[in-house]
C-alpha positions in Angstrom: 111.5 100.9 -32.8 113.1 99.5 -29.7 110.1 100.2 -27.6 107.8 98.5 -30.1 110.1 95.5 -30.1 109.9 95.4 -26.3 106.1 95.6 -26.4 106.0 92.7 -28.9 108.2 90.6 -26.7 106.1 91.2 -23.7 102.9 90.3 -25.6 104.6 87.1 -26.9 105.7 86.1 -23.4 102.2 86.7 -22.1 100.6 84.6 -24.9 103.1 81.9 -24.2 102.4 82.0 -20.5 98.7 82.0 -21.2 99.0 78.9 -23.4 101.2 77.2 -20.8 98.7 78.0 -18.0 95.8 76.7 -20.1 97.8 73.5 -20.9 98.7 73.1 -17.2 95.0 73.5 -16.3 93.9 71.0 -18.9 96.6 68.6 -17.7 95.5 68.9 -14.1 91.9 68.4 -15.0 92.7 65.3 -17.1 94.8 63.9 -14.3 92.0 64.4 -11.8 89.6 62.8 -14.3 91.8 59.7 -14.8 92.3 59.3 -11.1 88.6 59.5 -10.6 88.0 56.8 -13.2 90.7 54.6 -11.7 89.1 54.9 -8.2 85.7 54.3 -9.7 87.0 51.1 -11.4 88.3 49.8 -8.1 85.0 50.5 -6.3 82.7 48.8 -8.9 85.1 46.0 -9.7 85.4 47.0 -13.4 87.5 44.5 -15.3 89.3 47.2 -17.2 92.4 48.4 -15.3 94.9 51.1 -16.1 98.3 49.3 -15.9 100.8 51.8 -17.3 102.0 55.3 -16.6 100.4 58.3 -18.2 102.8 59.9 -20.6 102.4 63.7 -21.1 103.7 65.7 -24.1 103.4 69.4 -24.4 103.4 70.7 -27.9 102.8 74.0 -29.6 99.3 72.8 -30.2 98.5 71.9 -26.6 98.8 69.0 -24.2 98.7 65.4 -25.5 98.2 62.4 -23.2 99.4 58.9 -24.2 97.7 56.1 -22.3 98.6 52.4 -22.3 95.8 50.2 -21.0 95.1 46.5 -20.8 92.1 44.3 -20.0 93.9 42.5 -17.2 91.3 41.7 -14.5 92.6 43.6 -11.5 89.4 44.3 -9.6 89.6 43.3 -5.9 86.9 40.8 -6.3 88.5 39.1 -9.3 91.9 39.2 -7.7 90.6 37.4 -4.7 89.0 34.7 -6.8 92.3 34.2 -8.8 94.0 33.2 -5.6 91.3 30.6 -4.9 91.9 28.1 -7.7 89.0 25.8 -6.9 86.2 28.4 -6.9 83.9 28.0 -9.9 84.7 31.4 -11.6 84.2 30.2 -15.1 80.7 28.7 -14.5 77.8 30.5 -16.2 75.7 32.9 -14.1 72.5 31.7 -12.3 70.2 32.8 -15.1 71.8 30.4 -17.5 71.8 26.6 -17.5 74.8 24.8 -16.0 76.2 21.7 -17.4 75.8 18.4 -15.6 79.6 18.2 -15.5 79.9 21.5 -13.5 77.0 20.5 -11.2 78.8 17.2 -10.5 82.1 18.9 -9.7 80.3 21.2 -7.2 78.6 18.2 -5.6 81.8 16.3 -5.3 83.8 19.2 -4.0 86.0 19.7 -7.0 84.6 23.2 -7.4 83.2 25.4 -4.7 79.6 26.6 -4.9 79.5 30.1 -6.5 78.6 33.0 -4.2 77.8 35.7 -6.7 74.8 34.4 -8.5 71.9 35.5 -6.3 68.7 35.9 -8.3 67.5 38.8 -6.1 64.6 36.8 -4.6 63.5 37.7 -1.0 65.4 34.9 0.6 68.5 35.7 -1.6 69.2 32.0 -2.1 71.7 31.2 -4.8 70.4 28.7 -7.3 72.1 26.9 -10.1 69.8 25.7 -13.0 70.5 22.4 -14.8 68.7 19.8 -16.8 67.4 16.5 -15.3 69.5 13.4 -16.0 72.8 15.3 -16.6 74.4 14.9 -13.2 77.3 12.4 -13.5 76.4 10.5 -10.4 74.4 7.4 -9.7 70.6 7.5 -9.1 71.2 6.8 -5.4 73.9 9.4 -4.9 71.7 12.0 -6.6 68.8 11.0 -4.4 70.9 11.6 -1.3 71.2 15.2 -2.3 67.5 15.6 -2.9 65.3 18.0 -0.9 61.5 17.3 -0.9 59.1 20.1 -0.1 57.0 18.1 2.4 54.3 20.8 2.5 53.8 20.7 -1.2 54.0 16.9 -1.6 52.2 16.1 1.7 49.6 13.9 0.0 52.4 11.7 -1.5 54.2 11.1 1.8 53.7 8.3 4.3 53.9 9.2 8.0 57.0 7.7 9.8 54.6 6.3 12.4 52.1 4.7 10.0 52.9 1.1 8.8 54.0 0.7 5.2 54.3 -2.5 3.1 57.8 -3.7 2.7 59.6 -7.0 2.1 62.4 -8.1 4.5 64.8 -11.0 4.5 66.1 -11.3 8.1 68.4 -14.1 7.1 70.2 -12.0 4.5 69.5 -8.6 6.2 67.8 -7.1 3.2 65.0 -4.6 3.3 63.3 -4.1 0.0 61.5 -0.7 0.0 58.6 -1.2 -2.3 57.6 1.4 -4.9 54.3 0.5 -6.7 54.6 -0.1 -10.4 58.4 -0.3 -10.3 59.0 -4.0 -10.6 57.5 -4.5 -7.2 55.8 -7.9 -8.0 59.1 -9.2 -9.4 60.9 -8.0 -6.3 58.5 -9.7 -4.0 58.9 -13.0 -5.9 62.7 -12.8 -5.6 62.5 -12.0 -1.9 59.9 -14.7 -1.1 61.2 -17.6 -3.3 64.9 -17.1 -3.3 65.9 -14.9 -0.3 63.6 -16.3 2.3 61.9 -12.9 2.8 58.4 -12.0 3.9 56.0 -9.1 3.6 55.7 -6.9 6.6 53.6 -3.8 7.5 56.1 -1.7 9.4 56.5 2.0 10.2 59.6 3.7 8.7 60.9 4.2 12.2 61.3 0.5 12.8 62.9 0.0 9.4 65.4 2.7 10.2 66.4 1.0 13.4 67.1 -2.2 11.4 69.4 -0.2 9.2 71.2 1.9 11.8 71.3 -0.6 14.7 71.4 -4.0 13.1 73.3 -3.4 9.8 70.5 -4.2 7.4 70.8 -3.1 3.8 67.9 -1.1 2.2 67.4 -1.4 -1.5 64.7 -0.4 -4.0 63.9 -0.4 -7.7 63.0 2.7 -9.7 61.5 3.2 -13.2 61.6 5.8 -15.9 59.0 8.3 -14.5 56.8 8.8 -17.6 56.7 5.1 -18.4 55.7 4.3 -14.8 53.0 7.0 -14.9 51.0 5.2 -17.5 51.1 2.0 -15.5 50.3 3.9 -12.3 47.3 5.5 -13.9 46.0 2.1 -15.2 46.2 0.6 -11.7 44.7 3.7 -10.0 41.9 3.7 -12.5 41.0 0.1 -11.8 41.3 0.5 -8.0 39.1 3.6 -7.8 36.3 2.6 -10.2 32.7 2.5 -9.0 32.8 -1.3 -9.0 34.8 -1.0 -5.8 31.8 0.5 -4.1 29.1 -1.7 -5.5 29.0 -5.1 -7.3 30.8 -8.4 -7.1 34.2 -7.1 -6.1 32.7 -5.0 -3.3 30.7 -7.9 -2.0 33.6 -10.3 -1.9 36.0 -7.8 -0.3 34.1 -5.6 2.1 37.3 -4.1 3.6 38.4 -3.0 0.1 34.9 -1.3 -0.2 35.4 0.6 3.0 38.8 1.8 2.0 37.4 2.9 -1.4 34.6 4.8 0.2 37.0 6.6 2.6 39.0 8.1 -0.3 36.4 8.3 -3.1 36.2 12.1 -2.7 39.6 12.3 -4.3 38.5 10.8 -7.6 35.1 12.6 -7.6 37.0 15.7 -8.9 37.3 13.9 -12.2 33.7 12.7 -12.9 34.3 12.1 -16.6 36.7 9.2 -15.8 34.0 6.6 -15.2 31.2 8.1 -17.2 28.9 5.3 -18.4 30.6 2.7 -16.1 29.1 0.9 -13.1 30.4 -2.7 -13.2 33.9 -3.9 -14.0 32.6 -5.5 -17.2 31.5 -2.0 -18.4 35.2 -1.1 -18.2 36.5 -4.4 -19.7 34.3 -4.0 -22.8 36.2 -0.8 -23.6 39.6 -2.4 -23.9 39.3 -6.2 -24.0 38.5 -8.1 -27.2 35.0 -9.6 -27.2 36.3 -13.2 -27.9 38.4 -13.0 -24.8 35.5 -11.7 -22.7 33.3 -14.5 -24.0 35.6 -17.1 -22.4 34.9 -15.7 -19.0 38.6 -15.7 -18.1 38.9 -12.0 -17.6 42.6 -12.1 -16.4 43.5 -12.9 -20.0 42.4 -9.5 -21.1 45.7 -8.2 -19.8 47.6 -10.3 -22.4 45.9 -8.6 -25.4 46.4 -5.2 -27.0 43.6 -2.7 -26.1 40.7 -2.3 -28.5 40.0 1.2 -27.1 38.3 3.3 -29.7 39.7 6.5 -28.2 37.3 7.0 -25.3 39.7 5.8 -22.6 42.6 7.8 -24.2 40.5 10.9 -24.2 39.7 10.5 -20.5 43.3 10.0 -19.7 44.4 13.1 -21.6 41.7 15.1 -19.9 42.8 13.9 -16.5 46.4 14.8 -17.2 45.2 18.3 -18.3 43.4 18.7 -15.0 45.8 17.0 -12.6 48.4 19.2 -10.8 50.5 16.3 -9.5 49.9 17.4 -5.9 46.7 15.5 -4.9 46.9 11.9 -6.2 43.6 10.0 -6.0 45.4 6.7 -5.4 48.8 5.7 -3.9 49.9 4.3 -7.2 50.1 7.9 -8.5 52.5 8.9 -5.7 55.9 10.0 -6.8 58.7 7.4 -6.6 60.9 9.9 -4.7 58.3 10.4 -1.9 58.4 6.6 -1.3 62.1 7.0 -0.6 62.1 9.7 2.0 61.8 9.7 5.8 58.3 11.0 6.3 57.8 14.7 7.0 61.5 15.4 7.4 61.8 15.2 3.6 65.2 13.5 3.9 66.1 10.5 1.8 66.1 7.1 3.4 69.5 5.4 3.8 69.2 3.4 0.5 72.3 1.5 -0.5 71.4 0.9 -4.1 68.7 2.0 -6.5 68.2 -0.6 -9.3 66.5 0.0 -12.6 63.2 -1.8 -13.0 63.9 -2.4 -16.7 66.7 -4.8 -15.7 65.0 -6.4 -12.7 65.9 -10.0 -13.5 69.6 -9.3 -14.0 69.8 -7.1 -10.9 68.0 -9.7 -8.7 70.4 -12.3 -9.9 73.3 -10.1 -8.8 71.7 -9.3 -5.4 71.1 -13.0 -4.7 74.6 -13.9 -5.9 76.1 -11.5 -3.3 74.2 -13.6 -0.7 75.4 -16.9 -2.1 72.0 -17.6 -3.8 71.7 -18.5 -7.4 68.7 -17.5 -9.6 68.6 -19.1 -13.0 67.8 -17.2 -16.2 64.1 -17.1 -16.8 63.2 -17.6 -13.2 62.2 -13.9 -12.7 59.3 -13.9 -15.2 56.7 -13.9 -12.4 56.1 -10.1 -12.4 52.6 -9.2 -13.6 52.3 -8.4 -17.3 49.6 -6.0 -18.2 49.0 -4.4 -21.6 48.0 -0.7 -21.6 44.2 -0.1 -21.6 44.6 2.6 -24.2 47.2 3.1 -27.0 50.0 5.1 -25.4 51.5 5.7 -28.9 48.5 8.0 -29.6 49.0 10.2 -26.5 49.5 13.8 -27.7 52.8 15.6 -27.4 51.2 18.2 -25.1 50.0 15.5 -22.8 53.4 13.9 -22.7 55.0 17.2 -21.9 52.5 17.9 -19.1 53.3 14.4 -17.6 57.0 15.3 -17.5 56.2 18.5 -15.6 54.0 16.7 -13.1 56.9 14.3 -12.5 59.7 16.9 -12.2 60.5 15.7 -8.7 61.3 12.2 -9.9 63.3 13.4 -12.9 65.4 15.7 -10.8 65.9 13.6 -7.6 66.4 10.3 -9.4 68.6 11.7 -12.2 66.5 10.5 -15.1 67.0 12.1 -18.5 63.9 13.7 -20.0 62.2 12.0 -22.9 63.0 13.7 -26.2 59.5 15.1 -26.4 60.0 17.0 -23.1 63.5 18.2 -23.8 62.5 21.8 -24.7 59.6 22.4 -22.3 61.6 24.4 -19.8 61.8 21.7 -17.1 64.9 22.3 -15.0 66.4 21.2 -11.7 67.9 23.5 -9.0 71.1 23.0 -7.0 71.2 25.3 -4.0 72.6 25.7 -0.5 70.4 25.2 2.5 71.0 25.7 6.2 70.2 23.1 8.9 71.2 19.6 9.8 70.8 16.8 7.5 70.2 13.3 9.0 73.1 11.6 7.3 75.6 14.5 7.4 78.2 14.7 10.2 79.1 18.4 10.1 77.2 21.7 10.2 78.2 23.0 6.8 75.7 24.3 4.3 73.8 21.5 2.5 73.9 21.2 -1.2 70.4 20.1 -2.3 68.6 19.2 -5.5 65.0 19.9 -6.2 62.8 20.9 -9.2 63.5 24.5 -10.3 59.8 25.3 -10.3 59.3 24.2 -6.6 60.8 27.4 -5.2 59.4 29.5 -8.0 55.9 28.6 -7.0 
């Protein structure tokens, strides 16, 4: 009996030792596993960290591990960012749309530009997407951050050596940088009749010297891009019609005829525009009331609503459908932004203020007042009035949306809010860093530049 008891004790001890060995092995394996996970978390920057000790309890049923974890962000990358309070860690990633408020904070230095939002493109440029017109800066301050792809918009850009039309008041040291169809006639009236200015045909290089060496102020007026496009198209349509090559206008202005013939190939891509037209009166009959035409005072046609039966509207919509915004057939279709940059450098001119064409009279009164000149109310009604030659209210939504896309550069660089009809067409701006000197920047830091989102995507 004693021997049997001894054998049972030995068997019991062996079983206990076996269970203990198994438990120890399991414990060691689990500890190795947890250490591996912990190291892996450190390497990949996982936001889940193991903060507490591992409590081990051995029971008659085996080994039990009690873990206390938290979601405190202890990855090296996040820890580093926590110590840099002004880095934009809470901004949405690149694939999302940033708010205008966040973009503004980055531009003003309140937040640093994020460094972990590369989109994986070959040049690995970090780009922040935002909607036009949401930046909380003035039009001119937004323009100063603009980058223009001069290769893409080459046909819109004047050479720095070629003369361009501008109005200058040497007495008051004002340079008005003219943008066609943006209250330019009103501006010239103010410059001529109140500020003793004159029109000059000067290269941009010379204008720049007046600003940098002689303390002249450069100003300009801008206009809501889509609204301006309709006016620009009307003017371009008139200036590039076949009546400029033959007929009364061509005979009276031979130089205008030569200019027309030199660029006619640009409009030949749209043969439907002037179908059935030869003389100017062929065009007038499509939009001007007959009773006005019968008077022979054709300028009065511009004071009446168009009688277009839809033919002119149809041609306009077809043109917008076919036009890519890259090769304008007349200077009036050039972007506003490209009138405000320094030639092929693509950099903005040193504009002091950009005024809104919709408030031209009030703004010119303010400009004159700063120079000690008074302009009375009603004195600025000398700008040309011209009714649309087709009913703009009948332009389709699809055409309106295409116009917005064509004018993306102006919407982004001039900080204009999109029309409601274009709000959901996927038109965005990009804020990105770019290397290289900028003309008006003193240091060698990376430049923050604004451009249409689609420009780089193309």
